[in-house]
N, C-alpha and C positions, 0 to 999 in steps of 0.2 A: 453402562459405559465404564471402562476402567478409571480408577482414580488417578489424579495427576501425580501422586506420590508413590504409585505402585512401581514394582520393578520394571525395568525398561523392556519393551517388546521389540521384536525384530524391526530394525530401521531400514529405510531406503535412503540412498545417497544420490543427490543430484549435483553434478559438478558444473561450476561456472568457469569456463576456460578463458582466462584473461591474462595469459602470460604470467609475469611475476606477481600479478594481483589476483590470480586464480584462487578459488576457495570452494569448499563443499557445503551443501545444505544437507543436514542430517534430519530426516523426517521419521518420526516414530510415534508410538502411543505409550506414555509412561516413561519416556527417556529424560525428562527433566531431572530425575534423580542423578543422572550422570554429568551434570553441568560442570562441576568442579574439575573432574578429570578431563572433560572435553576441552575446557578453556586451556588448561595447562598442557594438554597434549599438542595444542596448536601453536603455543608460544610460551617462552620462558617468562613467567609473571611473578612480580613481587608485590604489586599494588594494583588493585582494580577499583574503579569508580563505577558503582552500579546505579544507574539512573532508572527510576520507575515513576509511575503516577499513583495517586492516592488509592484508586480503585484496585489496581493490580497489586500494589504493595501489600495490602492486607491479606492477600491469598498466597503470594509467592516470594515476596522480597526476603523474608527471613530464611526461607528454605534455600534460596539461591546464594545468599550471603554465607550461610553456614557451609554449604557444599564447596564454595570457592575457598573460604577460610580454612577448611579442612585440608586443603592442599598446600598450606603454609603461606597463603597470600593475605596481605593486609587489605581490608575492604573498607571503602568509603561509600556510604549509602546516601543517596540524594533522591528526594521524592518531590514531584511537582504536582500541582492540581490537575485532575483529569480533565481532558477536553481540549479542543482545538485552540482556545485562547492561550494555552501554554506555549504554543509555537510562536513565541514573540521575542523581540529584542530584550525586553526587560527580564523575561525568564532566563534567556541565554546568559545575560549578564550575571544574574544571581547564581547560576550554576558555575560559570567561570570563577567567580569569586569564592564560592564554597569549595570548589575543587582545589583552588590555589591555597586556601586556608588550611586544607588538610594535606598539604605538601605534595601535590601532584607534580610529577616531573616527566621528562620525555620518555621514560621507560614505563610509565603507568599505562594502563589500558582502560577503555570504557566498555561497559556492558550495558546494552540497551535492553531493558526488561519491560515489555509493554506492547501496546498497539502501534498503529502507524504514527501517531503524534509523538510518542516517546522515541520510536526508532528514528524519525526525521530529526527530532530535537537533539537526542543524545549523539547521533551521528554527526550533526553539525558541531556540537561541542568537541567531539573527537577530532574533526577535521581542522578545527581552528585553535584549539588549546595547544600551546607550545608548538604551533605550526604543524600540528598533526600527530594524533595518537592512534595506535591500533585500537580497533573496536570489534565487538562481537554482538550479533543480533540474536535475541531470544524473543521472537514475536508471540504475543499472547492473544491476539485477536485474529479472526479468520482473514480479515482484509490484509493485515500485516503479513500473515503467513503466506498468502498466495501472491502478494504484490509488493508492498512497500519495503519489506525487509530484504528484498533481493534486487541487486542492480546498482547499489551505491549512491542513489540520489538522496541527499540529506539537505535539510534547510529549515527555514523559519518563514513566517508570514510577515508582511507589513499590513497595516490597516486597509490599504487600498489594493493589495494584490497577494494572492496565495502562492507560497513557495518561490517567491521572487528573489530571495536572498538564500544562497546555498552553494553546494559544491557536489562534485562527484567524488565520493570517498568510500571505497569498497570495504566491507567488513572482512575480518580474517576467517569468519565462519558464521553460519546460521544454524541454530538448533531449534527445530520445530517439534513440539510435543502437542499432538492434536487433542490429548486428554484435557489440556487446560481450557479448551473451548467449552467444557461443561459448566464452568463458572462465568462464562461470558453472557451478559444480558441478551435476551432474545433479539431485541432490536439491533444491537451491535452485530450479533451473529448473522442476521439476515442481511445487514448492510454489506458484510463481506462477500456474500454470495453474488452480489452485483459484479464484483471484479472477476469472479470465477466465470460468470456468463460472458464477460468481456473477452476472455481468452478464447472461448468458443467462437464468438462472432469474428474476431480478428484473425485467428490463426488455425483453427481446427474444427472443421464442420462435423467430424465424427464425434469429437468431444461435446459439441453443442447438442447433438442428438442424444448422447449419453445423459446429459443434464436434463433434457426434456423427459427422458424415460425414468429418471430417478429423483423426481421432485420430493416425494414423500420421505424417502430415506435421508435426503439432505435436510429437510425440515426437522426430522427426528434426530439429527446429528449421529447417524449410524457410523460407527468407528471405521468400518471397512471402506464405506463410500467416502468418508472424510479424508482418509489417508490417500485414496485414489485421486480425488479432485485437487487436494493440496499438492501432491507429487506432480500431477500432470500440469497444473498451473505453473509450478516452479520450473519444470522442464521447458515449457514454452517460453517463459520469460528469460530463462538462462540462454536459450538459443538466440533470442533477439539481442540481449545485452552483449553476448559474445561477438556479434557482428557489428554492433554500433553502440559501444559503451557510453560515449559522450554525446550522442545525438548529432554526429557530424554528417552522416549520410542521409538522414531522414527516416531510416528504417525503424529506429527505436520509438520514433514519434507515434507509430501505429498503436503502441501501448496506451496512448492517451485518447483512444477512441471514446467519444462522449465527454471528454474532460474540458474542452473549451466552454461548452455550455455548463458543465458541472461547476467549474471554478467561478463562473459568473454568477450562477445560482447561489453558491456558498457565500460569495462576497456580498452580493446585494441583499440576500435574506439575512445576513449576519452570521459570522462563524459560529457553528454549534446548533443553528436552527435545523439544519439538515446534517445528518451524518454523511461522511464522504461517499459511502457506497450508495446511499439513498439518492444523493445528487448525481452520482454516476448513472444510476438507473434512468433517471429523468433525462440526463444528457445523452445517453446512448440512443434513446428513442428520438430525441431531437435530431441527432446526427443521421439516424436512419431515415427520417422523413426528409432531411436535406438531400440524402442520396436519391430518394424518389424524385425530388424536384429537379435534380441535376440530370435525371434520366439514366442513372447508372445502377439503380437498385429497384427491387420490385416490392409492391405493397404486401404481398404474401409473406415475404421474409421479415418485413417490419412487424407484421402481425404475429409471427412466430416469436420474435423477441418480446413483444407486448404480452403474449400469453404466458411465456416462461417467467418473465419478471413479475407479472401479476400473481402467478401461482406461488412464487417464492415470497409473496407478501411485501414486495417492494413498491415504492411509489412510482406511478407511471404518468401522472398528470403534471403539466407545467403550472406552477403557481402564478397568480396574477401579481407581477411585480413591475416596477418602473422599467419599461422597455428601453428607454434611453440609457438608463443606468446599466442594464444588462449588456447592451451593445458597447458602451464605453469600456466596461471591464473586458469584454472579449477583444477589443482593439488593443488592450495591453497584454494579451496572452503571449506566452513565450514563443508560440508558433507563428505569430505575426512576422511577416518579412517585408521590409521596405514599406511598411504601413498597410499592407494588404492582408486580409483575413485568409488564414489557411485552416482547413478542417480535415480531420480523419473521417473519410466517407466510405461506407461499405459498398462493395461491388457485388458481393455474394456472401453468404454465410461461410466464414473461413477466410475471407480476403477483404482487407480494407486498404485504402490508398490515401496518402497525404495529398490533398487537393488544394492548389493555390488559387488566389484571385477569386474567392467565392464572394459574389455580390452580397452586400450586407442586407439588402431587402429579402433575398431568398433565405438567408440565415435566420432572419427574424420571423419570416413566415413559418419556418419549421418550428421555431419556438412558440409562436402564437397558436398554431394548430394544436399543440399539446395541451393548451388550456381547455380544450373540448374533450380530452381523453376521459 
Protein backbone atom coordinates (compact mmCIF):
# COMPACT_ATOMS: atom_id res chain seq x y z
CA UNK A 1 0.00 0.00 0.00
CA UNK A 2 1.33 3.50 -0.77
CA UNK A 3 2.87 5.40 2.12
CA UNK A 4 0.93 8.31 3.54
CA UNK A 5 3.71 10.73 2.67
CA UNK A 6 3.99 9.71 -0.96
CA UNK A 7 3.07 12.03 -3.79
CA UNK A 8 -0.65 12.48 -4.14
CA UNK A 9 -2.56 10.07 -6.35
CA UNK A 10 -5.57 10.98 -8.46
CA UNK A 11 -8.31 12.19 -6.14
CA UNK A 12 -12.09 11.94 -6.28
CA UNK A 13 -14.26 14.82 -5.20
CA UNK A 14 -17.64 14.47 -3.53
CA UNK A 15 -19.63 17.69 -3.26
CA UNK A 16 -21.88 18.40 -0.27
CA UNK A 17 -24.47 20.91 -1.61
CA UNK A 18 -25.65 23.12 1.23
CA UNK A 19 -25.99 26.55 -0.33
CA UNK A 20 -23.51 28.98 1.21
CA UNK A 21 -22.30 26.17 3.52
CA UNK A 22 -21.42 23.82 0.64
CA UNK A 23 -18.04 22.13 0.57
CA UNK A 24 -16.06 19.41 -1.15
CA UNK A 25 -14.65 16.14 0.15
CA UNK A 26 -11.32 15.40 -1.53
CA UNK A 27 -10.60 11.64 -1.49
CA UNK A 28 -7.29 10.19 -2.58
CA UNK A 29 -4.33 8.02 -1.69
CA UNK A 30 -1.21 9.92 -0.66
CA UNK A 31 -2.85 13.35 -0.85
CA UNK A 32 -2.04 14.36 2.74
CA UNK A 33 1.12 15.93 1.35
CA UNK A 34 -1.08 18.63 -0.21
CA UNK A 35 -2.77 19.69 3.03
CA UNK A 36 -1.14 23.12 3.31
CA UNK A 37 -2.08 24.18 -0.20
CA UNK A 38 -5.52 22.63 0.26
CA UNK A 39 -6.33 24.66 3.40
CA UNK A 40 -5.09 27.95 1.98
CA UNK A 41 -6.88 27.38 -1.34
CA UNK A 42 -10.21 27.23 0.48
CA UNK A 43 -9.76 30.21 2.77
CA UNK A 44 -7.39 33.07 3.50
CA UNK A 45 -5.60 31.85 6.64
CA UNK A 46 -3.07 33.47 8.97
CA UNK A 47 -3.53 31.28 12.07
CA UNK A 48 -4.53 27.62 12.30
CA UNK A 49 -5.25 25.62 15.45
CA UNK A 50 -4.48 21.97 14.71
CA UNK A 51 -6.19 19.62 17.16
CA UNK A 52 -5.19 15.97 17.27
CA UNK A 53 -4.92 13.09 19.72
CA UNK A 54 -1.84 11.41 21.12
CA UNK A 55 -2.03 8.39 18.81
CA UNK A 56 -2.50 10.31 15.57
CA UNK A 57 -0.11 13.12 16.50
CA UNK A 58 2.94 10.86 16.57
CA UNK A 59 2.32 9.87 12.93
CA UNK A 60 0.95 12.96 11.23
CA UNK A 61 0.87 16.09 13.43
CA UNK A 62 4.31 17.41 12.53
CA UNK A 63 3.77 16.70 8.84
CA UNK A 64 0.48 18.61 8.80
CA UNK A 65 1.86 21.49 10.86
CA UNK A 66 4.87 21.91 8.58
CA UNK A 67 2.76 21.76 5.42
CA UNK A 68 0.42 24.45 6.72
CA UNK A 69 3.25 26.59 8.10
CA UNK A 70 4.98 26.41 4.71
CA UNK A 71 2.08 28.45 3.35
CA UNK A 72 2.92 31.31 5.75
CA UNK A 73 0.37 30.35 8.40
CA UNK A 74 1.05 30.50 12.15
CA UNK A 75 0.19 27.13 13.69
CA UNK A 76 -0.97 26.27 17.21
CA UNK A 77 -0.79 22.54 17.99
CA UNK A 78 -3.05 21.03 20.63
CA UNK A 79 -3.05 17.32 21.48
CA UNK A 80 -5.62 15.51 23.62
CA UNK A 81 -5.53 11.97 25.03
CA UNK A 82 -6.80 9.35 22.58
CA UNK A 83 -10.22 7.85 23.18
CA UNK A 84 -13.88 8.68 23.78
CA UNK A 85 -13.30 10.15 27.28
CA UNK A 86 -11.70 13.20 25.61
CA UNK A 87 -15.12 14.22 24.26
CA UNK A 88 -15.84 15.91 27.58
CA UNK A 89 -16.60 19.32 29.06
CA UNK A 90 -13.24 19.33 30.86
CA UNK A 91 -11.26 18.62 27.69
CA UNK A 92 -13.23 21.24 25.78
CA UNK A 93 -12.46 23.79 28.47
CA UNK A 94 -8.75 23.00 28.34
CA UNK A 95 -8.76 23.47 24.55
CA UNK A 96 -10.65 26.77 24.76
CA UNK A 97 -8.16 28.07 27.29
CA UNK A 98 -5.12 26.83 25.36
CA UNK A 99 -6.37 28.37 22.13
CA UNK A 100 -7.08 31.66 23.87
CA UNK A 101 -3.60 31.63 25.44
CA UNK A 102 -2.10 31.41 21.95
CA UNK A 103 -4.06 34.42 20.72
CA UNK A 104 -6.89 32.78 18.81
CA UNK A 105 -9.19 35.33 17.21
CA UNK A 106 -12.20 35.33 14.91
CA UNK A 107 -10.00 34.96 11.83
CA UNK A 108 -8.31 31.80 13.15
CA UNK A 109 -9.29 28.39 11.78
CA UNK A 110 -9.44 24.97 13.40
CA UNK A 111 -8.02 21.87 11.72
CA UNK A 112 -9.32 18.54 13.06
CA UNK A 113 -6.66 15.88 12.51
CA UNK A 114 -7.83 12.51 13.80
CA UNK A 115 -10.68 10.08 14.10
CA UNK A 116 -14.28 10.63 15.06
CA UNK A 117 -13.55 11.76 18.61
CA UNK A 118 -11.14 14.45 17.44
CA UNK A 119 -13.46 15.55 14.63
CA UNK A 120 -16.45 15.90 16.96
CA UNK A 121 -14.41 17.62 19.66
CA UNK A 122 -12.42 19.97 17.41
CA UNK A 123 -15.58 20.84 15.49
CA UNK A 124 -17.30 21.70 18.75
CA UNK A 125 -14.38 23.94 19.71
CA UNK A 126 -14.66 25.63 16.30
CA UNK A 127 -18.43 26.08 16.65
CA UNK A 128 -18.17 27.68 20.07
CA UNK A 129 -14.87 29.57 20.21
CA UNK A 130 -15.49 33.29 19.54
CA UNK A 131 -19.02 32.23 18.51
CA UNK A 132 -17.77 30.25 15.56
CA UNK A 133 -14.51 29.59 13.70
CA UNK A 134 -14.10 28.03 10.29
CA UNK A 135 -12.74 24.51 10.45
CA UNK A 136 -11.36 21.75 8.27
CA UNK A 137 -11.63 17.99 8.68
CA UNK A 138 -8.70 15.62 8.05
CA UNK A 139 -10.12 12.28 9.21
CA UNK A 140 -7.54 9.58 9.93
CA UNK A 141 -9.78 6.65 10.89
CA UNK A 142 -12.03 4.74 8.52
CA UNK A 143 -15.06 5.51 10.68
CA UNK A 144 -14.37 9.24 10.49
CA UNK A 145 -13.63 9.12 6.76
CA UNK A 146 -16.92 7.47 5.86
CA UNK A 147 -19.18 9.03 8.45
CA UNK A 148 -18.41 11.48 11.22
CA UNK A 149 -16.24 13.93 9.24
CA UNK A 150 -19.10 14.62 6.82
CA UNK A 151 -22.31 16.45 7.67
CA UNK A 152 -21.36 18.97 10.33
CA UNK A 153 -22.44 17.20 13.50
CA UNK A 154 -20.04 18.22 16.26
CA UNK A 155 -20.26 17.78 20.00
CA UNK A 156 -19.18 16.29 23.28
CA UNK A 157 -20.56 13.76 25.75
CA UNK A 158 -21.97 14.12 29.23
CA UNK A 159 -21.43 11.22 31.64
CA UNK A 160 -25.05 10.13 31.18
CA UNK A 161 -25.52 10.71 27.43
CA UNK A 162 -23.42 10.57 24.28
CA UNK A 163 -23.27 13.55 21.88
CA UNK A 164 -25.99 15.36 23.81
CA UNK A 165 -24.15 18.71 23.82
CA UNK A 166 -23.26 19.93 20.37
CA UNK A 167 -24.12 21.82 17.20
CA UNK A 168 -24.44 21.56 13.45
CA UNK A 169 -21.27 23.25 12.18
CA UNK A 170 -20.19 22.42 8.66
CA UNK A 171 -16.49 22.23 7.76
CA UNK A 172 -15.01 24.32 4.97
CA UNK A 173 -13.63 21.14 3.46
CA UNK A 174 -12.75 17.52 4.14
CA UNK A 175 -9.47 15.96 3.00
CA UNK A 176 -9.37 12.15 3.06
CA UNK A 177 -6.12 10.26 2.47
CA UNK A 178 -6.92 6.54 2.54
CA UNK A 179 -3.19 5.76 2.87
CA UNK A 180 -3.23 6.95 6.48
CA UNK A 181 -5.36 3.92 7.30
CA UNK A 182 -2.24 1.73 7.12
CA UNK A 183 -1.18 3.07 10.53
CA UNK A 184 -4.65 2.53 12.01
CA UNK A 185 -4.77 -0.32 14.55
CA UNK A 186 -6.65 -3.31 13.19
CA UNK A 187 -9.43 -3.12 15.76
CA UNK A 188 -10.13 0.52 14.91
CA UNK A 189 -10.04 -0.19 11.19
CA UNK A 190 -12.57 -3.02 11.54
CA UNK A 191 -14.74 -0.78 13.69
CA UNK A 192 -15.02 1.66 10.79
CA UNK A 193 -16.29 -1.06 8.48
CA UNK A 194 -19.50 -1.22 10.51
CA UNK A 195 -20.43 2.28 9.35
CA UNK A 196 -19.70 1.25 5.76
CA UNK A 197 -22.12 -1.67 6.15
CA UNK A 198 -24.66 0.77 7.57
CA UNK A 199 -24.75 2.71 4.30
CA UNK A 200 -25.53 -0.44 2.37
CA UNK A 201 -28.39 -1.42 4.67
CA UNK A 202 -29.91 2.04 4.85
CA UNK A 203 -29.47 3.43 1.35
CA UNK A 204 -27.94 1.17 -1.29
CA UNK A 205 -28.68 -2.54 -1.74
CA UNK A 206 -26.21 -2.78 -4.63
CA UNK A 207 -23.45 -1.37 -2.41
CA UNK A 208 -24.36 -3.91 0.29
CA UNK A 209 -23.92 -6.71 -2.25
CA UNK A 210 -20.55 -5.23 -3.27
CA UNK A 211 -19.44 -5.37 0.36
CA UNK A 212 -20.53 -9.01 0.64
CA UNK A 213 -18.44 -9.82 -2.43
CA UNK A 214 -15.33 -7.95 -1.25
CA UNK A 215 -14.84 -9.01 2.35
CA UNK A 216 -11.25 -10.16 1.94
CA UNK A 217 -10.04 -7.09 0.03
CA UNK A 218 -11.61 -4.92 2.75
CA UNK A 219 -9.86 -6.94 5.46
CA UNK A 220 -6.60 -6.59 3.50
CA UNK A 221 -7.10 -2.80 3.15
CA UNK A 222 -6.82 -3.03 -0.62
CA UNK A 223 -6.24 0.57 -1.84
CA UNK A 224 -8.67 0.44 -4.78
CA UNK A 225 -11.45 -1.10 -2.69
CA UNK A 226 -10.81 1.36 0.14
CA UNK A 227 -11.12 4.34 -2.15
CA UNK A 228 -14.34 2.94 -3.60
CA UNK A 229 -16.04 2.23 -0.27
CA UNK A 230 -14.97 5.57 1.21
CA UNK A 231 -16.14 7.52 -1.84
CA UNK A 232 -19.49 5.71 -2.05
CA UNK A 233 -20.13 6.13 1.67
CA UNK A 234 -19.40 9.86 1.40
CA UNK A 235 -21.69 10.18 -1.64
CA UNK A 236 -24.55 8.52 0.19
CA UNK A 237 -24.11 10.62 3.30
CA UNK A 238 -23.79 13.82 1.26
CA UNK A 239 -27.11 13.08 -0.45
CA UNK A 240 -28.89 12.72 2.88
CA UNK A 241 -27.23 15.73 4.52
CA UNK A 242 -28.14 17.91 1.52
CA UNK A 243 -31.81 17.05 2.00
CA UNK A 244 -31.96 17.24 5.80
CA UNK A 245 -28.96 19.10 7.17
CA UNK A 246 -30.28 19.65 10.71
CA UNK A 247 -32.58 16.64 11.07
CA UNK A 248 -35.78 18.63 10.71
CA UNK A 249 -37.58 16.27 8.30
CA UNK A 250 -36.49 12.99 9.85
CA UNK A 251 -34.60 11.87 6.73
CA UNK A 252 -31.13 12.36 8.21
CA UNK A 253 -32.13 10.24 11.18
CA UNK A 254 -31.89 7.15 8.96
CA UNK A 255 -28.10 7.52 9.21
CA UNK A 256 -28.53 6.59 12.87
CA UNK A 257 -29.57 3.04 12.01
CA UNK A 258 -28.58 0.90 15.00
CA UNK A 259 -27.42 3.92 16.97
CA UNK A 260 -30.17 4.00 19.61
CA UNK A 261 -29.01 0.59 20.81
CA UNK A 262 -25.40 1.52 20.08
CA UNK A 263 -25.37 4.63 22.26
CA UNK A 264 -27.08 2.78 25.10
CA UNK A 265 -24.45 0.05 24.88
CA UNK A 266 -21.60 2.56 24.87
CA UNK A 267 -23.04 4.46 27.83
CA UNK A 268 -23.90 1.50 30.06
CA UNK A 269 -20.77 -0.49 29.26
CA UNK A 270 -18.68 2.65 29.84
CA UNK A 271 -17.24 4.90 27.16
CA UNK A 272 -14.28 3.19 25.55
CA UNK A 273 -15.26 -0.39 26.42
CA UNK A 274 -16.67 -0.74 22.91
CA UNK A 275 -15.34 1.19 19.95
CA UNK A 276 -18.15 3.12 18.27
CA UNK A 277 -18.28 0.90 15.18
CA UNK A 278 -18.31 -2.22 17.35
CA UNK A 279 -21.35 -0.88 19.18
CA UNK A 280 -22.94 0.07 15.85
CA UNK A 281 -22.50 -3.52 14.66
CA UNK A 282 -24.34 -4.87 17.70
CA UNK A 283 -26.95 -2.11 17.45
CA UNK A 284 -27.73 -2.72 13.79
CA UNK A 285 -28.50 -6.34 14.48
CA UNK A 286 -30.76 -5.35 17.38
CA UNK A 287 -32.61 -2.94 15.08
CA UNK A 288 -32.83 -5.63 12.42
CA UNK A 289 -34.40 -8.08 14.87
CA UNK A 290 -36.76 -5.29 15.94
CA UNK A 291 -37.82 -4.95 12.30
CA UNK A 292 -38.66 -8.65 12.28
CA UNK A 293 -40.76 -8.29 15.45
CA UNK A 294 -42.64 -5.37 13.91
CA UNK A 295 -43.36 -7.49 10.85
CA UNK A 296 -41.58 -5.22 8.35
CA UNK A 297 -38.29 -7.08 7.83
CA UNK A 298 -37.35 -10.66 7.07
CA UNK A 299 -35.08 -13.03 8.98
CA UNK A 300 -33.03 -13.81 5.86
CA UNK A 301 -31.96 -10.18 5.54
CA UNK A 302 -31.05 -10.07 9.22
CA UNK A 303 -28.92 -13.14 8.60
CA UNK A 304 -27.18 -11.42 5.66
CA UNK A 305 -26.18 -8.59 7.98
CA UNK A 306 -25.08 -11.07 10.64
CA UNK A 307 -22.89 -12.96 8.16
CA UNK A 308 -21.29 -9.84 6.71
CA UNK A 309 -20.55 -8.27 10.09
CA UNK A 310 -19.19 -11.57 11.40
CA UNK A 311 -16.97 -11.97 8.32
CA UNK A 312 -15.62 -8.47 8.95
CA UNK A 313 -14.68 -9.62 12.47
CA UNK A 314 -17.11 -7.28 14.18
CA UNK A 315 -19.03 -8.15 17.37
CA UNK A 316 -22.53 -9.47 16.76
CA UNK A 317 -23.62 -10.59 20.25
CA UNK A 318 -25.37 -8.36 22.76
CA UNK A 319 -23.50 -8.27 26.09
CA UNK A 320 -25.30 -9.06 29.30
CA UNK A 321 -25.79 -5.62 30.84
CA UNK A 322 -28.40 -4.12 33.16
CA UNK A 323 -31.49 -4.02 30.94
CA UNK A 324 -33.14 -1.30 32.99
CA UNK A 325 -30.08 0.87 32.48
CA UNK A 326 -30.11 0.15 28.73
CA UNK A 327 -33.78 1.14 28.44
CA UNK A 328 -33.22 4.25 30.55
CA UNK A 329 -30.47 5.46 28.22
CA UNK A 330 -32.57 4.72 25.13
CA UNK A 331 -35.37 6.82 26.61
CA UNK A 332 -32.95 9.78 26.65
CA UNK A 333 -31.99 9.28 23.00
CA UNK A 334 -32.24 12.34 20.76
CA UNK A 335 -34.80 10.53 18.58
CA UNK A 336 -37.26 10.20 21.47
CA UNK A 337 -40.31 12.38 20.79
CA UNK A 338 -42.89 13.27 23.41
CA UNK A 339 -41.46 10.54 25.61
CA UNK A 340 -42.00 7.83 22.97
CA UNK A 341 -39.22 5.60 21.63
CA UNK A 342 -38.44 5.95 17.93
CA UNK A 343 -36.12 3.60 16.08
CA UNK A 344 -34.63 3.40 12.61
CA UNK A 345 -36.10 0.10 11.40
CA UNK A 346 -35.13 -1.73 8.18
CA UNK A 347 -37.85 -2.64 5.69
CA UNK A 348 -35.48 -4.17 3.15
CA UNK A 349 -31.78 -4.01 2.40
CA UNK A 350 -31.36 -0.49 1.06
CA UNK A 351 -34.35 1.03 2.86
CA UNK A 352 -34.93 1.91 6.50
CA UNK A 353 -37.72 3.94 8.10
CA UNK A 354 -37.88 6.15 11.20
CA UNK A 355 -40.54 4.34 13.22
CA UNK A 356 -42.40 6.05 16.11
CA UNK A 357 -44.11 4.64 19.17
CA UNK A 358 -42.08 1.45 19.38
CA UNK A 359 -43.16 -0.50 22.48
CA UNK A 360 -40.31 -0.73 24.96
CA UNK A 361 -40.92 -4.42 25.54
CA UNK A 362 -40.37 -5.19 21.84
CA UNK A 363 -37.25 -3.04 21.81
CA UNK A 364 -35.84 -4.91 24.77
CA UNK A 365 -36.82 -8.29 23.33
CA UNK A 366 -34.71 -7.47 20.27
CA UNK A 367 -31.85 -6.57 22.61
CA UNK A 368 -32.28 -9.70 24.74
CA UNK A 369 -32.29 -12.09 21.79
CA UNK A 370 -28.88 -10.81 20.76
CA UNK A 371 -27.41 -12.27 23.93
CA UNK A 372 -27.91 -15.68 22.33
CA UNK A 373 -26.09 -14.75 19.10
